[in-house]
C-alpha positions as CSV (number, residue, x, y, z in Angstrom):
1,M,-6.1,39.9,-2.8
2,T,-4.2,37.4,-4.9
3,W,-1.4,35.2,-3.6
4,L,1.2,34.1,-6.2
5,I,2.5,30.6,-5.5
6,T,5.8,30.0,-7.2
7,G,6.4,26.3,-7.8
8,G,2.7,25.8,-7.5
9,A,2.7,22.9,-10.0
10,G,5.1,20.9,-7.8
11,F,4.5,18.3,-5.1
12,I,4.3,20.6,-2.1
13,G,3.2,23.6,-4.1
14,S,0.1,21.9,-5.5
15,H,-1.0,21.0,-2.0
16,V,-0.5,24.6,-0.9
17,V,-2.6,25.8,-3.9
18,R,-5.5,23.5,-3.0
19,S,-5.4,24.3,0.7
20,M,-5.5,28.0,0.1
21,L,-8.2,27.7,-2.5
22,A,-10.4,25.6,-0.2
23,A,-10.0,28.3,2.4
24,G,-11.4,30.9,0.0
25,E,-8.1,32.6,-0.9
26,Q,-7.4,33.9,-4.4
27,V,-4.3,32.2,-5.8
28,A,-2.3,32.1,-9.0
29,V,0.6,29.8,-10.0
30,Y,4.0,30.7,-11.4
31,D,6.2,27.7,-12.3
32,D,8.9,26.9,-14.9
33,L,7.6,23.2,-15.0
34,S,11.1,21.9,-14.8
35,T,9.8,19.4,-12.2
36,G,6.2,20.6,-11.9
37,D,3.1,19.1,-13.6
38,P,0.5,21.5,-15.0
39,S,-2.2,18.9,-14.5
40,R,-1.8,19.5,-10.7
41,I,-3.1,23.1,-11.1
42,P,-6.9,23.3,-10.5
43,E,-9.1,24.5,-13.3
44,G,-9.6,28.2,-13.2
45,V,-6.4,29.0,-11.3
46,P,-4.3,31.5,-13.3
47,F,-1.0,30.0,-14.4
48,V,2.1,31.6,-15.8
49,K,5.0,29.5,-17.0
50,G,8.2,31.3,-16.1
51,S,11.5,31.3,-14.3
52,T,12.2,33.2,-11.1
53,L,15.3,34.4,-12.9
54,D,13.1,36.4,-15.3
55,G,12.7,39.8,-13.7
56,P,10.6,41.4,-16.4
57,G,8.3,38.3,-16.5
58,L,7.9,38.4,-12.7
59,R,7.1,42.1,-12.6
60,R,4.5,41.7,-15.5
61,T,2.9,38.8,-13.7
62,L,2.7,40.5,-10.3
63,S,1.2,43.6,-12.0
64,E,-1.3,41.9,-14.3
65,L,-2.6,39.6,-11.5
66,S,-2.6,42.4,-8.8
67,V,-0.5,40.2,-6.5
68,R,-0.1,41.4,-2.9
69,G,1.2,38.2,-1.4
70,V,3.8,35.7,-2.5
71,V,4.3,32.1,-1.3
72,H,7.8,31.1,-2.7
73,L,8.3,27.4,-3.1
74,A,10.1,27.2,-6.4
75,A,13.6,25.9,-5.8
76,K,16.1,23.1,-6.5
77,K,16.1,20.8,-3.6
78,Q,18.2,17.7,-4.0
79,V,21.1,17.6,-1.6
80,A,23.4,15.3,-3.7
81,E,22.8,17.4,-6.8
82,S,23.6,20.5,-4.9
83,V,27.0,19.1,-3.9
84,A,27.7,18.2,-7.6
85,A,26.4,21.5,-9.0
86,P,26.6,24.2,-6.3
87,L,26.7,27.1,-8.7
88,H,23.5,25.9,-10.3
89,Y,21.8,25.8,-6.9
90,Y,23.1,29.2,-5.9
91,R,21.8,30.6,-9.2
92,E,18.4,29.0,-9.0
93,N,17.8,29.3,-5.3
94,V,19.6,32.5,-4.3
95,H,19.7,34.6,-7.4
96,G,16.2,33.5,-8.4
97,L,15.0,34.6,-4.9
98,Q,16.8,37.9,-5.2
99,T,15.1,38.5,-8.6
100,L,11.7,37.7,-7.2
101,L,12.2,39.9,-4.1
102,E,13.2,42.8,-6.3
103,A,10.1,42.4,-8.4
104,A,7.9,42.0,-5.3
105,A,9.3,45.2,-3.7
106,E,8.7,47.2,-6.9
107,S,5.2,45.8,-7.3
108,G,4.0,46.6,-3.8
109,V,3.8,43.1,-2.4
110,R,3.1,43.3,1.3
111,A,3.4,39.6,2.4
112,F,6.2,37.2,1.5
113,L,6.3,33.6,2.7
114,F,9.5,31.6,2.0
115,S,9.9,27.9,1.8
116,S,13.0,27.0,3.8
117,S,14.2,23.7,5.2
118,A,15.5,21.9,8.3
119,A,18.7,21.6,6.2
120,V,19.7,25.0,7.5
121,Y,20.5,23.3,10.9
122,G,23.1,20.9,9.5
123,M,23.9,18.3,12.2
124,P,22.3,19.6,15.4
125,D,23.3,17.8,18.6
126,V,20.0,18.3,20.4
127,D,16.9,16.3,21.2
128,L,14.5,18.9,19.8
129,V,15.6,21.5,17.2
130,T,14.2,24.9,18.0
131,E,14.2,27.9,15.7
132,D,17.0,29.3,17.9
133,T,19.2,26.2,17.4
134,P,22.4,27.5,15.6
135,C,22.3,27.1,11.9
136,A,25.3,25.3,10.3
137,P,24.3,23.8,7.0
138,I,26.6,21.1,5.6
139,N,25.7,21.2,1.9
140,P,25.0,23.8,-0.8
141,Y,21.3,23.2,-0.7
142,G,21.1,24.0,3.0
143,E,23.4,27.0,2.4
144,T,21.1,28.4,-0.2
145,K,18.1,28.1,2.1
146,L,19.8,29.9,4.9
147,A,21.0,32.6,2.6
148,G,17.4,32.9,1.4
149,E,16.1,33.4,4.9
150,W,18.6,36.2,5.4
151,M,17.6,37.9,2.2
152,V,13.9,37.6,2.8
153,R,14.2,39.1,6.3
154,A,16.4,42.0,5.1
155,A,14.2,42.8,2.1
156,G,11.1,42.7,4.1
157,K,12.5,45.1,6.6
158,A,13.8,47.5,4.0
159,H,10.6,47.4,1.8
160,G,7.8,47.1,4.3
161,M,6.9,43.4,3.6
162,A,5.8,41.1,6.4
163,T,7.8,38.0,5.9
164,A,8.1,34.4,7.2
165,S,10.5,31.5,6.6
166,M,9.1,28.0,7.0
167,R,11.6,25.3,7.9
168,Y,10.3,21.9,6.7
169,F,11.4,18.7,8.2
170,N,10.8,15.3,6.4
171,V,7.8,15.6,4.1
172,A,5.7,12.6,3.1
173,G,2.2,11.6,2.1
174,A,-0.4,13.0,-0.2
175,A,-3.8,14.7,0.1
176,T,-5.0,12.7,-2.9
177,P,-3.3,10.0,-5.0
178,E,-3.1,12.3,-8.0
179,L,-1.0,14.8,-5.9
180,A,1.6,12.3,-4.6
181,D,5.3,12.9,-5.0
182,T,6.6,11.5,-8.3
183,G,10.2,11.7,-7.2
184,V,12.2,8.9,-5.6
185,F,14.5,10.9,-3.4
186,N,13.1,10.5,0.1
187,L,12.8,7.5,2.4
188,V,9.2,6.5,1.8
189,P,9.2,6.4,-2.1
190,M,12.7,4.9,-2.0
191,V,11.5,2.0,0.1
192,F,8.4,1.6,-2.1
193,E,10.7,1.3,-5.2
194,K,12.9,-1.3,-3.5
195,L,9.9,-3.4,-2.3
196,T,8.1,-3.4,-5.7
197,R,11.3,-4.4,-7.4
198,G,11.7,-7.4,-5.1
199,E,14.7,-5.8,-3.5
200,A,15.6,-5.1,0.2
201,P,15.4,-1.6,1.5
202,V,18.7,-0.1,2.6
203,I,19.5,1.4,6.0
204,F,22.5,3.7,5.9
205,G,24.1,3.1,9.3
206,E,22.7,1.1,12.2
207,D,25.3,2.0,14.8
208,Y,24.0,5.5,15.8
209,G,23.4,6.3,19.4
210,T,19.6,5.9,19.0
211,P,17.2,3.3,20.5
212,D,17.5,1.0,17.5
213,G,20.8,2.3,16.1
214,T,19.2,3.9,13.0
215,C,18.7,7.6,12.3
216,V,15.6,9.3,13.8
217,R,13.7,11.9,11.8
218,D,10.5,14.0,12.1
219,F,8.1,13.1,9.3
220,I,5.4,15.6,8.4
221,H,2.4,15.0,6.1
222,V,2.4,17.3,3.1
223,D,-1.2,18.2,3.8
224,D,-0.1,19.5,7.2
225,I,2.7,21.5,5.4
226,A,0.0,23.1,3.3
227,S,-2.3,24.0,6.2
228,A,0.7,25.5,7.9
229,H,1.4,27.7,4.9
230,L,-2.3,28.9,4.9
231,A,-2.0,29.7,8.6
232,A,1.2,31.6,8.1
233,A,0.0,33.5,5.0
234,R,-3.1,34.7,6.9
235,A,-1.0,35.7,9.9
236,L,1.3,37.8,7.7
237,L,-1.7,39.9,6.5
238,V,-2.3,41.2,10.0
239,R,1.4,41.5,11.1
240,E,3.2,44.8,11.1
241,A,5.1,45.7,7.9
242,G,8.7,44.7,8.0
243,T,8.3,42.1,10.7
244,D,9.7,38.5,10.2
245,L,8.7,35.1,11.5
246,T,10.9,32.0,11.3
247,I,9.1,28.7,12.2
248,N,9.7,24.9,12.1
249,I,7.0,22.7,10.5
250,G,7.2,19.4,12.1
251,R,5.3,17.1,14.5
252,G,7.8,17.2,17.3
253,E,8.0,13.4,17.3
254,G,10.8,11.2,16.0
255,V,10.5,8.0,14.1
256,S,13.5,5.8,13.3
257,V,14.4,4.7,9.8
258,R,14.0,1.1,10.9
259,A,10.6,1.7,12.4
260,M,9.5,3.6,9.3
261,I,10.6,0.7,7.0
262,D,8.7,-1.8,9.2
263,L,5.6,0.4,9.0
264,I,5.9,0.6,5.2
265,G,6.1,-3.1,5.0
266,D,2.9,-3.4,7.1
267,V,0.9,-0.8,5.1
268,T,2.0,-2.1,1.7
269,G,1.4,-5.7,2.5
270,Y,5.0,-6.7,1.7
271,G,5.5,-7.6,5.4
272,A,8.6,-9.8,6.0
273,G,9.8,-8.9,2.5
274,S,10.5,-5.4,3.8
275,A,13.4,-6.6,6.0
276,P,16.2,-4.1,5.3
277,V,19.9,-4.6,4.7
278,A,22.5,-2.4,6.4
279,A,25.0,-0.3,4.6
280,A,27.7,2.1,5.8
281,R,26.6,5.5,7.1
282,R,26.3,8.3,4.6
283,P,28.6,11.3,5.3
284,G,26.7,14.1,6.9
285,D,23.7,12.1,8.2
286,P,23.0,13.3,11.8
287,A,21.7,10.7,14.3
288,R,18.6,12.6,15.2
289,V,16.7,15.6,13.7
290,V,13.3,16.3,15.3
291,A,11.5,19.6,15.3
292,S,10.3,21.6,18.3
293,A,6.8,22.5,17.2
294,D,6.2,25.0,20.1
295,R,6.6,28.2,18.2
296,I,4.2,27.4,15.3
297,R,1.6,26.4,17.9
298,D,2.1,29.5,19.9
299,E,2.4,32.0,17.0
300,L,-0.1,30.5,14.6
301,G,-2.3,28.2,16.7
302,W,-1.3,25.4,14.3
303,S,-0.4,21.7,15.0
304,A,-0.1,18.7,12.7
305,R,-3.2,16.5,12.3
306,H,-1.8,13.5,10.5
307,D,0.2,10.6,11.9
308,V,2.9,8.5,10.3
309,R,0.6,5.7,9.2
310,E,-1.6,8.2,7.4
311,M,1.5,9.5,5.6
312,V,2.6,6.1,4.4
313,T,-0.9,5.0,3.5
314,S,-1.6,8.1,1.4
315,A,1.8,8.0,-0.3
316,W,1.3,4.3,-1.1
317,E,-2.1,5.1,-2.8
318,G,-0.3,7.6,-5.0
319,W,2.5,5.1,-5.8
320,C,0.0,2.5,-6.8
321,L,-1.8,4.9,-9.0
322,R,1.4,5.3,-11.1
323,H,2.5,1.7,-10.6
324,P,-0.7,-0.5,-10.8
325,D,1.2,-3.7,-10.5
326,A,2.7,-2.7,-7.2
327,R,-0.3,-3.6,-5.0
328,R,-0.3,-7.1,-3.5
């Protein structure tokens, strides 16, 4: 059977494509290339340029490629942008998903894997976030992901699709330098940019109730994200029609922002030059968000393989590929 991977030309999507290919799965990519790069798509993989808002195009693609499973990663994902343009995010992330689910139901798709986010939890006041921790998103991006989970679950039950929603935590790293994230929206590339410009990294808030006063996050290698998708996709093929699975993808270990910046300085060779400066807290930043990884281990037999140093090292190789003068 063929798996259609929406957003398969993007950072995470391209890793999922390669992971599933390497495991012998048949895959195709559907991407509007608004942020994706077609050079990330391996040779020989069918590719359709299109929007998830295009119902006829989706139905045609699903039919022509004999798709029976969908891995849906295409989405808008910047929190600040979602606050500034909430209707755009609801149109792309919610209406786009609705259009895709309608096409999938009409086309006989039997397995549907949805890319969700830890943003659905909002500001959880717990040491470890389990899948049963109440969801209270604090921005439109998180709201669209939670609404997406509800829609996927309901559509799967109504139309006989086995479904899963994957809640990512803080994604970093790269399987190869060519697949590294080209955006500068997350902590690791943001610190790379500051250091290579000769500027000090910024810590937003150093008075949290954490061991070193800075926020604590669960960082997960993108290659682990990809292997988790493979495990979930295969599990859906043997699950009963209409059943749903919601799982965190994390390591279950927290790393503080200050510790991560120190590690980045060590890996990159910038050392003492990586000393950060403090700024005021950003509104809505919880002190600690760390995943419980028990359910994904118990349900899928999966656990993360990469540590934080591997994430930073692989991300740095990708950064240096695009910025040759960055390496010291």
